[in-house]
C-alpha positions, 0 to 999 in steps of 0.5 A: 186621755193621753196617759190611757193611750200610752198605757195601752201602747205599753201593754201592747208592747209587753204582750207583743214582746213575749210573742216575738221572742217565742216566734224567733226562738222556734227552730226553722225546721218546724216551718219546712215540709217534712217528707218521708223517704220512699223505700222500694223493695224488689221482691218476688211478690206480684202486686198485679199478676194479670197485666196486659203485656205489650207486644213489641215489633223488633223488625223493620218497617215493611208494607206487609205482615208485622212490619206494618208500623205506619199508616201509610204502607207505601212509605218506601216510595209513595209518590213514585218519585225518582230517588237520591242516593248518598253513601260515605266511602272509606278509601281503603286503597287509592290512586291519583284519581280513584278510591276503593271503598273498604266495605266489601259488601256494597251491593251497588252494580257497575256504573251505579255512581257514574254521573254522580258527585263526590265531596272529600270530607276528611284528610288533606283534600277535605272540601274537594268536590267534583263529578264521578267518571265511573264506578265499578263493583269489585266482586268479593267473597260474598258473591258476584252481587256485592263487593268493594266500590271503586270510584274514579273521579274527574280529576287527580285529587291525591287522596290518602288511604283512610280518607272519607268521601261522600258520593251522591247520585240521583235517579230520574223516574222511568216508565218500565220496571227494572228487575235487576234494580240497576236504576233503583231510584225509579218510580218502580222502586220498592213495588212488586210486580205480581198479580194473585187471585182471580 
C-alpha cells in the first residue's frame, strides 16, 4: 500500500513537471491584453451630414433679448440691496497723499470713492490702509464722462509711480432713482424706469 501511494506521487510529479516547464516557457506577452492602435484620419467625407448645430451666445448676460442666460432675469440686483464697489488702481502719478490712476477711461463721477477705504497692495508702502478724503475724475480724450481717477488719501503715504492701490466704497440703498448713476449702488441700480403699453 505504501509503495502504490509512492508510485502515484512519483507519476504525479512526472506528469506535473512537463506542464510546469511548458507553463514557464510561455512568453509573458501571451497573458497581456493585446490592443489595436486607433488610426484617425481626417477627411472631407461626412459621417453624419445632418447634425443639429448648437447656438452659442457670445454676448454678455442681460435681462432682455438673447442675453437671458440665467433663469433669474434680475441677477444684476435682485434684492434691491445697496452695493459695494472695488477697484484696483495703478498709480501713474503720485504726490504725498494722492494717486492718479493710469486708466484714462474710468467712468466714476467726482466724489464716487469719497468716504471709501484704500489698501496699498504693492511697493514700499504695501499694507498701508485708510480712508479716502476725495476722488476727482479728470476728463480725458474720450469725453467729459470718463477719465483718470485722482484719489486723495487721509494721510501722507509716499507712494511711488507704478504702485497699486485697492479702493472700496459701499453705497446704501436710496428711495429715489438716480438717473445720473452718481449713486450706482442704490436699489434702483440696473432697473429701467419706463412704462409701455396701455
